ZAMARGU-4260 file (C-alpha; in steps of 0.2 Angstrom, whole numbers, plus 5000, padded with zeros to 4 digits):
<rodrens>
0) 4729/4649/4644 | 4736/4655/4661 | 4721/4650/4670 | 4723/4630/4662 | 4741/4631/4666
5) 4737/4636/4683 | 4725/4622/4684 | 4739/4611/4681 | 4748/4616/4695 | 4735/4613/4708
10) 4737/4594/4700 | 4755/4596/4706 | 4749/4597/4723 | 4740/4583/4723 | 4754/4573/4716
15) 4765/4581/4730 | 4752/4572/4742 | 4752/4556/4734 | 4772/4557/4733 | 4771/4560/4753
20) 4760/4544/4756 | 4772/4533/4746 | 4787/4540/4753 | 4781/4539/4773 | 4775/4522/4769
25) 4792/4516/4766 | 4805/4515/4779 | 4819/4514/4767 | 4819/4524/4748 | 4821/4507/4742
30) 4818/4500/4723 | 4801/4496/4726 | 4797/4513/4733 | 4805/4520/4717 | 4795/4509/4706
35) 4780/4515/4715 | 4785/4534/4714 | 4789/4533/4695 | 4770/4523/4693 | 4761/4537/4703
40) 4771/4552/4693 | 4768/4541/4676 | 4748/4541/4679 | 4750/4560/4684 | 4757/4565/4667
45) 4743/4553/4658 | 4731/4563/4669 | 4738/4579/4662 | 4737/4574/4645 | 4719/4571/4648
50) 4716/4590/4655 | 4729/4596/4641 | 4726/4611/4629 | 4724/4607/4609 | 4728/4621/4599
55) 4729/4612/4583 | 4723/4593/4578 | 4734/4580/4588 | 4744/4596/4596 | 4741/4595/4614
60) 4750/4606/4626 | 4750/4601/4646 | 4763/4602/4660 | 4770/4584/4658 | 4785/4591/4656
65) 4785/4599/4672 | 4781/4582/4681 | 4793/4571/4671 | 4807/4583/4673 | 4807/4585/4691
70) 4803/4567/4692 | 4822/4561/4683 | 4828/4575/4696 | 4822/4573/4712 | 4817/4552/4710
75) 4833/4547/4699 | 4833/4535/4683 | 4822/4523/4688 | 4808/4536/4693 | 4811/4546/4678
80) 4812/4531/4666 | 4795/4524/4673 | 4786/4539/4673 | 4793/4543/4656 | 4788/4526/4648
85) 4769/4527/4656 | 4768/4544/4648 | 4776/4538/4631 | 4763/4524/4630 | 4748/4535/4634
90) 4754/4549/4621 | 4757/4535/4609 | 4740/4527/4610 | 4732/4545/4610 | 4741/4546/4592
95) 4737/4561/4581 | 4748/4572/4570 | 4760/4578/4587 | 4763/4561/4591 | 4780/4562/4588
100) 4782/4579/4595 | 4776/4573/4610 | 4787/4558/4614 | 4800/4571/4610 | 4795/4582/4623
105) 4794/4567/4636 | 4811/4562/4632 | 4819/4579/4633 | 4809/4582/4649 | 4817/4566/4660
110) 4835/4568/4650 | 4836/4588/4656 | 4829/4581/4675 | 4843/4568/4674 | 4857/4580/4667
115) 4851/4594/4680 | 4851/4579/4695 | 4869/4574/4689 | 4877/4592/4691 | 4867/4593/4708
120) 4875/4578/4714 | 4892/4583/4709 | 4890/4600/4717 | 4891/4610/4699 | 4872/4617/4704
125) 4863/4620/4719 | 4842/4618/4722 | 4838/4637/4726 | 4821/4644/4719 | 4832/4655/4707
130) 4842/4640/4701 | 4826/4629/4700 | 4818/4642/4691 | 4831/4644/4677 | 4830/4625/4678
135) 4813/4626/4673 | 4815/4640/4660 | 4828/4631/4651 | 4817/4615/4649 | 4803/4626/4641
140) 4813/4636/4629 | 4820/4621/4624 | 4802/4612/4620 | 4797/4629/4611 | 4811/4628/4601
145) 4809/4611/4596 | 4792/4616/4593 | 4795/4631/4582 | 4805/4617/4569 | 4792/4605/4568
150) 4785/4604/4552 | 4767/4613/4557 | 4760/4627/4546 | 4756/4641/4561 | 4769/4634/4572
155) 4778/4651/4574 | 4759/4659/4579 | 4755/4643/4591 | 4774/4644/4598 | 4771/4664/4602
160) 4752/4661/4610 | 4760/4646/4621 | 4778/4656/4624 | 4771/4666/4640 | 4762/4654/4650
165) 4776/4640/4645 | 4790/4652/4649 | 4782/4660/4666 | 4768/4648/4673 | 4777/4631/4670
170) 4794/4636/4677 | 4786/4642/4694 | 4776/4626/4695 | 4794/4617/4693 | 4801/4628/4706
175) 4784/4622/4717 | 4784/4604/4713 | 4803/4603/4715 | 4803/4611/4732 | 4788/4602/4737
180) 4797/4586/4733 | 4814/4591/4742 | 4803/4595/4757 | 4794/4579/4757 | 4812/4571/4758
185) 4818/4581/4771 | 4803/4578/4781 | 4805/4560/4779 | 4825/4560/4783 | 4818/4571/4800
190) 4807/4557/4804 | 4823/4541/4798 | 4834/4552/4810 | 4822/4555/4823 | 4818/4534/4824
195) 4836/4532/4823 | 4839/4545/4840 | 4823/4537/4848 | 4834/4519/4845 | 4850/4526/4850
200) 4841/4533/4867 | 4838/4517/4873 | 4856/4510/4868 | 4867/4501/4882 | 4873/4516/4888
205) 4864/4526/4901 | 4857/4542/4896 | 4851/4558/4906 | 4843/4575/4899 | 4843/4590/4909
210) 4839/4609/4908 | 4851/4621/4911 | 4847/4619/4929 | 4852/4601/4930 | 4834/4596/4933
215) 4832/4580/4926 | 4820/4579/4910 | 4822/4563/4901 | 4831/4546/4906 | 4832/4528/4898
220) 4830/4513/4900 | 4848/4507/4904 | 4850/4522/4916 | 4835/4514/4928 | 4845/4498/4925
225) 4862/4504/4930 | 4855/4517/4945 | 4839/4508/4953 | 4829/4524/4949 | 4813/4523/4939
230) 4809/4537/4927 | 4794/4546/4939 | 4806/4544/4954 | 4820/4555/4947 | 4810/4567/4932
235) 4810/4585/4939 | 4824/4582/4953 | 4841/4587/4953 | 4855/4577/4945 | 4865/4576/4961
240) 4854/4565/4967 | 4866/4552/4960 | 4882/4559/4968 | 4891/4548/4981 | 4902/4557/4995
245) 4917/4550/4986 | 4921/4565/4978 | 4924/4583/4986 | 4918/4598/4981 | 4933/4603/4972
250) 4931/4588/4958 | 4913/4596/4955 | 4919/4614/4953 | 4933/4607/4941 | 4921/4596/4931
255) 4908/4611/4928 | 4923/4622/4923 | 4929/4612/4909 | 4912/4609/4904 | 4906/4627/4903
260) 4923/4631/4894 | 4924/4616/4882 | 4904/4610/4880 | 4910/4593/4885 | 4918/4583/4900
265) 4922/4564/4903 | 4930/4552/4916 | 4928/4542/4929 | 4917/4544/4945 | 4908/4536/4958
270) 4890/4537/4959 | 4874/4530/4970 | 4862/4518/4966 | 4844/4521/4972 | 4850/4507/4987
275) 4865/4517/4994 | 4877/4506/4984 | 4891/4517/4977 | 4899/4512/4959 | 4912/4515/4946
280) 4906/4523/4932 | 4912/4532/4915 | 4902/4549/4913 | 4902/4559/4899 | 4893/4576/4898
285) 4888/4587/4884 | 4879/4605/4882 | 4864/4609/4870 | 4863/4628/4865 | 4849/4635/4858
290) 4849/4648/4842 | 4855/4663/4854 | 4871/4651/4859 | 4863/4649/4877 | 4864/4632/4886
295) 4846/4625/4887 | 4852/4606/4891 | 4865/4596/4897 | 4865/4576/4889 | 4875/4564/4901
300) 4880/4546/4896 | 4886/4535/4908 | 4891/4518/4907 | 4892/4505/4924 | 4912/4501/4926
305) 4908/4486/4941 | 4910/4473/4929 | 4927/4480/4920 | 4932/4486/4935 | 4930/4468/4943
310) 4940/4462/4926 | 4955/4472/4929 | 4956/4468/4948 | 4956/4450/4941 | 4969/4453/4929
315) 4979/4463/4942 | 4976/4448/4953 | 4984/4435/4941 | 4999/4448/4936 | 5003/4451/4955
320) 4995/4439/4967 | 4998/4420/4969 | 4981/4412/4964 | 4982/4398/4975 | 4986/4407/4992
325) 4981/4425/4987 | 4997/4432/4993 | 5009/4443/4982 | 5020/4435/4970 | 5036/4439/4963
330) 5033/4453/4955 | 5024/4463/4967 | 5036/4457/4981 | 5052/4465/4971 | 5041/4479/4967
335) 5039/4481/4987 | 5056/4476/4988 | 5063/4491/4979 | 5050/4503/4987 | 5056/4497/5004
340) 5074/4499/5001 | 5072/4517/4995 | 5064/4522/5011 | 5076/4514/5020 | 5090/4523/5011
345) 5082/4540/5015 | 5078/4534/5034 | 5094/4526/5038 | 5084/4512/5045 | 5088/4493/5040
350) 5075/4482/5035 | 5076/4463/5033 | 5070/4448/5020 | 5066/4432/5027 | 5067/4418/5015
355) 5057/4402/5022 | 5056/4384/5014 | 5045/4370/5023 | 5056/4356/5026 | 5051/4340/5017
360) 5037/4347/5007 | 5041/4338/4992 | 5036/4323/5001 | 5018/4328/5005 | 5014/4329/4986
365) 5022/4313/4982 | 5013/4304/4997 | 4997/4312/4998 | 4994/4321/4981 | 4995/4340/4975
370) 4978/4343/4982 | 4985/4339/5000 | 5001/4350/4995 | 4989/4363/4990 | 4980/4365/5006
375) 4995/4365/5016 | 5002/4379/5007 | 4985/4389/5010 | 4987/4384/5029 | 5005/4391/5029
380) 5001/4407/5020 | 4985/4409/5031 | 4997/4408/5046 | 5009/4419/5039 | 4997/4433/5036
385) 4991/4432/5055 | 5007/4431/5061 | 5012/4447/5052 | 5010/4466/5055 | 5002/4479/5044
390) 5017/4484/5036 | 5025/4468/5032 | 5024/4459/5017 | 5022/4439/5013 | 5024/4433/4997
395) 5025/4416/4988 | 5038/4413/4976 | 5033/4396/4970 | 5031/4378/4977 | 5035/4379/4996
400) 5044/4395/4996 | 5039/4411/5005 | 5047/4428/5008 | 5044/4441/5021 | 5047/4460/5019
405) 5051/4468/5035 | 5053/4486/5035 | 5059/4499/5048 | 5067/4488/5061 | 5080/4499/5068
410) 5095/4510/5064 | 5108/4499/5070 | 5111/4483/5061 | 5114/4472/5076 | 5098/4479/5082
415) 5090/4475/5067 | 5096/4458/5065 | 5090/4455/5083 | 5073/4459/5078 | 5072/4450/5063
420) 5078/4433/5072 | 5065/4435/5086 | 5053/4437/5071 | 5060/4423/5063 | 5059/4410/5078
425) 5041/4419/5081 | 5036/4412/5063 | 5043/4394/5066 | 5034/4392/5081 | 5017/4396/5072
430) 5021/4386/5057 | 5027/4370/5066 | 5010/4367/5075 | 5000/4352/5067 | 4992/4354/5051
435) 4976/4346/5049 | 4970/4341/5032 | 4955/4329/5032 | 4959/4313/5040 | 4979/4317/5039
440) 4990/4327/5054 | 5005/4333/5046 | 5020/4340/5055 | 5033/4352/5045 | 5046/4361/5052
445) 5052/4378/5042 | 5071/4383/5037 | 5072/4403/5036 | 5085/4412/5028 | 5090/4431/5033
450) 5097/4446/5024 | 5097/4464/5030 | 5096/4480/5018 | 5096/4498/5020 | 5104/4503/5004
455) 5095/4509/4989 | 5110/4504/4977 | 5109/4485/4981 | 5100/4475/4968 | 5083/4466/4974
460) 5087/4450/4965 | 5102/4448/4973 | 5094/4453/4990 | 5083/4437/4986 | 5098/4426/4982
465) 5107/4430/4998 | 5091/4425/5008 | 5089/4410/4999 | 5108/4405/5001 | 5105/4408/5019
470) 5090/4397/5020 | 5099/4383/5013 | 5112/4385/5026 | 5099/4385/5039 | 5092/4368/5031
475) 5108/4359/5037 | 5113/4370/5052 | 5109/4364/5068 | 5106/4379/5077 | 5087/4382/5076
480) 5084/4381/5058 | 5088/4401/5056 | 5104/4408/5048 | 5110/4425/5042 | 5118/4428/5025
485) 5136/4426/5025 | 5145/4430/5008 | 5155/4416/5010 | 5140/4405/5006 | 5140/4411/4989
490) 5157/4403/4986 | 5148/4387/4993 | 5134/4387/4983 | 5144/4389/4967 | 5154/4373/4972
495) 5137/4363/4976 | 5130/4367/4959 | 5148/4362/4952 | 5145/4345/4963 | 5129/4342/4957
500) 5133/4343/4938 | 5148/4331/4945 | 5135/4318/4952 | 5127/4319/4936 | 5140/4314/4926
505) 5148/4302/4938 | 5131/4294/4938 | 5129/4292/4920 | 5149/4284/4920 | 5144/4271/4931
510) 5157/4279/4944 | 5146/4276/4961 | 5152/4258/4966 | 5146/4247/4984 | 5158/4246/5000
515) 5153/4231/5010 | 5153/4231/5029 | 5154/4216/5038 | 5139/4211/5049 | 5141/4196/5063
520) 5131/4185/5074 | 5135/4182/5093 | 5147/4167/5088 | 5156/4178/5077 | 5149/4169/5060
525) 5148/4182/5046 | 5128/4182/5041 | 5132/4196/5027 | 5136/4215/5025 | 5130/4233/5023
530) 5131/4239/5006 | 5139/4257/5006 | 5138/4269/4993 | 5157/4275/4988 | 5161/4286/4973
535) 5176/4283/4964 | 5180/4300/4957 | 5192/4300/4941 | 5201/4315/4948 | 5197/4317/4967
540) 5197/4298/4970 | 5188/4289/4981 | 5174/4299/4990 | 5164/4294/5005 | 5145/4298/5007
545) 5151/4315/5017 | 5157/4320/5002 | 5142/4320/4991 | 5126/4312/4998 | 5118/4329/5005
550) 5121/4337/4988 | 5114/4323/4982 | 5098/4323/4991 | 5097/4341/4989 | 5095/4339/4970
555) 5084/4325/4971 | 5099/4312/4964 | 5101/4302/4979 | 5087/4289/4973 | 5097/4287/4958
560) 5112/4281/4968 | 5102/4269/4979 | 5095/4260/4964 | 5112/4258/4957 | 5117/4251/4975
565) 5102/4240/4973 | 5106/4234/4955 | 5123/4230/4961 | 5119/4221/4976 | 5107/4209/4966
570) 5120/4205/4954 | 5133/4201/4969 | 5120/4190/4979 | 5118/4180/4963 | 5136/4177/4961
575) 5137/4172/4980 | 5123/4161/4981 | 5132/4149/4967 | 5149/4146/4978 | 5144/4136/4995
580) 5153/4145/5007 | 5143/4162/5002 | 5127/4156/4999 | 5121/4161/5015 | 5126/4179/5015
585) 5113/4193/5017 | 5117/4210/5008 | 5107/4225/5017 | 5105/4242/5006 | 5100/4258/5011
590) 5083/4266/5004 | 5081/4283/5003 | 5065/4293/5010 | 5057/4296/4993 | 5062/4280/4984
595) 5049/4268/4994 | 5035/4278/4990 | 5039/4279/4971 | 5025/4272/4961 | 5037/4261/4950
600) 5049/4256/4964 | 5042/4238/4968 | 5042/4234/4948 | 5060/4241/4946 | 5066/4231/4961
605) 5058/4213/4957 | 5065/4217/4939 | 5083/4218/4946 | 5080/4202/4957 | 5074/4193/4940
610) 5088/4198/4929 | 5101/4194/4941 | 5093/4178/4947 | 5096/4183/4965 | 5087/4176/4980
615) 5075/4188/4987 | 5077/4181/5004 | 5095/4186/5005 | 5090/4205/5001 | 5088/4217/5016
620) 5082/4234/5014 | 5085/4247/5028 | 5075/4262/5029 | 5073/4275/5043 | 5058/4276/5054
625) 5057/4295/5053 | 5053/4293/5034 | 5039/4279/5038 | 5031/4290/5047 | 5025/4302/5031
630) 5013/4288/5026 | 5014/4274/5037 | 4998/4265/5026 | 5006/4267/5009 | 5023/4262/5016
635) 5017/4246/5024 | 5009/4241/5008 | 5024/4242/5000 | 5034/4234/5011 | 5022/4219/5014
640) 5020/4217/4993 | 5039/4216/4992 | 5040/4205/5009 | 5029/4194/4999 | 5043/4190/4988
645) 5055/4186/5003 | 5063/4201/5005 | 5068/4207/5023 | 5067/4224/5030 | 5076/4233/5044
650) 5073/4248/5054 | 5089/4259/5053 | 5094/4271/5067 | 5082/4264/5080 | 5079/4276/5094
655) 5084/4292/5086 | 5066/4297/5079 | 5048/4294/5084 | 5049/4275/5089 | 5031/4269/5093
660) 5026/4252/5097 | 5010/4255/5087 | 5018/4258/5070 | 5031/4244/5075 | 5017/4231/5076
665) 5009/4236/5060 | 5026/4236/5049 | 5030/4220/5040 | 5050/4222/5047 | 5061/4208/5053
670) 5075/4217/5061 | 5079/4234/5073 | 5095/4243/5070 | 5102/4252/5085 | 5111/4269/5082
675) 5131/4269/5084 | 5128/4284/5095 | 5120/4274/5107 | 5133/4262/5106 | 5147/4274/5107
680) 5140/4280/5123 | 5139/4263/5131 | 5158/4267/5138 | 5154/4285/5142 | 5138/4288/5150
685) 5135/4271/5152 | 5117/4272/5161 | 5106/4281/5149 | 5113/4271/5132 | 5111/4254/5142
690) 5094/4257/5148 | 5090/4263/5129 | 5098/4248/5122 | 5091/4237/5134 | 5073/4242/5131
695) 5076/4241/5111 | 5082/4223/5114 | 5067/4220/5126 | 5055/4227/5113 | 5061/4215/5098
700) 5061/4202/5108 | 5043/4203/5112 | 5040/4206/5094 | 5051/4192/5090 | 5063/4203/5078
705) 5080/4202/5076 | 5093/4216/5083 | 5109/4222/5077 | 5120/4236/5084 | 5131/4247/5072
710) 5146/4257/5076 | 5155/4243/5087 | 5173/4247/5089 | 5178/4240/5104 | 5178/4219/5111
715) 5171/4229/5128 | 5156/4237/5118 | 5152/4220/5110 | 5152/4211/5127 | 5141/4225/5134
720) 5129/4223/5120 | 5130/4205/5121 | 5125/4206/5140 | 5110/4216/5136 | 5104/4202/5123
725) 5111/4211/5107 | 5115/4196/5096 | 5122/4203/5079 | 5135/4216/5077 | 5142/4229/5062
730) 5157/4240/5064 | 5177/4243/5065 | 5179/4230/5077 | 5176/4217/5063 | 5179/4227/5048
735) 5179/4244/5040 | 5168/4246/5023 | 5179/4237/5010 | 5179/4237/4990 | 5171/4220/4983
740) 5187/4213/4981 | 5196/4216/4998 | 5180/4211/5007 | 5180/4194/4998 | 5200/4191/5004
745) 5192/4197/5021 | 5178/4184/5020 | 5191/4170/5015 | 5203/4173/5028 | 5189/4176/5043
750) 5181/4157/5036 | 5198/4150/5036 | 5202/4156/5053 | 5184/4149/5059 | 5187/4134/5051
755) 5204/4131/5060 | 5195/4134/5077
</rodrens>
């Protein structure tokens, strides 16, 4: 009997081999694999029943209880159920008196195996040899008890005959089968893990395995991609082949101390590629110890940080550098200013802040587009970089504003101021040279404000504000465009800001009104008047342009004043042309530099004329010659468009700018206006002014242009101008600028006197 059960044990070994094939064919122990295992175990139970011992007719004894219980324990409900159903089906087909008892053994074995699995998964029981033997012993003890209580005549004798084999051999067989199945599962798991490890070894990080002496044993493909070394080029070599000269010996000594003490080190290092290039990488090194606790291997994971560093540099660039000029921006400038102030406070030596602003930069963008303006700014930045010393900082604050930070100038304030001024003048000289952008040649000057510092307690924003205030003073000063900060400037700035707000309010309230100054010909006839803006302020009274025009220009509101003067001039011309005595009068209106170049200016002016019904031939626009030089082509196009509607043009302050016959021949103008400075000097210097006026009149005559002189205050000046062939006049000799009612009274008196003569 014992031999018979030993044969069944051999059958179990064959079962293990079958299960090995099934489990190793499956990457995952999924439902399909479990179903296959259940079928194999069920068929094995059937084979066991074919080899069973039949002690009584219809009563068979075999090792199915071992197979089914272990199948349920090791494989779970699906495996146990499928195996049990196959075994039960065969037992029913086999029939006989013991069919019910046989089915009960099958059910008991599956349920007992599932129960043991339940307790094992929850940690209530283990899977050691003793535990598994007890599991098999209890199961087969229950099978024997079940058989004893069956209605079989000699069940007791049969139980005694089968007891020893069942309670000794089958529990041992249970232990062997369970151990083999668990070993198969462990081997299979060791293999899901080896494949994972192999896959992980070829991950995106470079991996390097060395022995305890740092000789390279294995690398992955990412290592080769990063370093440029193929495996056969480094295997067997020391890992130090990757070192660069960036780190000193102290660095590597500290790294090894931490690695040996903690079993792990990680940090940023600079390594060397095969081609000699260095690169930043994040390196993690771990030690591997054998069963004796001795270090057997080192495993290093490396990640190339070149792209990350480039991204960080780009982010830093966006945070601290101007993207257009690549100069430091305001944030970095403030940081360096604080550092410079701290250093100046410690050393007692003065530093300086130079605030630069390009003059008339806005017109470049307005006339030639933002691309040209950006190109100009880049050229300015390039010149600043070339002009600076290594310790200086040039920054762009925005638009056309730049700041130069100078350090360690001198221990005395006066000497430091002198050096800062020399530096500023050198910058002005370099920046005033022409800028060539495609077909354009641009000339731009620069205004510079300077403030000194040597005290760390000063506020950096306040220093910037002081330098900017000095720059604004430099713009309006006649002294070389460079000014040092004066505390009195702050009060002037506050006044200017209040005036800006007041001008804005005055424009909305229509407080800017036209005054009229007469213009006459050589026969004493009134030909018209120049329209001049005055501000009828509600509390300050009547203000001349000197009280507001400069601030209006700086604030970009002078164009709005000009438009109001144009509209009121058109309305007045329409009124005069309905009166015979004033129908032939002309009105001249000054235009600001930027207004002519505004895209909608022509449409706006023609709208005023259409709305008022004024004759365009009686409107004359006065332009300064310097403003036309910014973009002669655009100016000519706009002027020709307006002249086509009958509007006339006069060049104001002629002779004070860049008078050129070349552009005068191209401009569609009707009149040249001699600047009052030449007229005033006729009786003083005589010779030079007389020669200039004579040349202007001769030039105008050759171009068939009228000439009018402004600022005529004495009859002697009028006679001198007549002798030089100037036939139109304007000045206090004939009348001051007057409000409309007074001008019309003056006009009536003048006409009456003329008729009487």
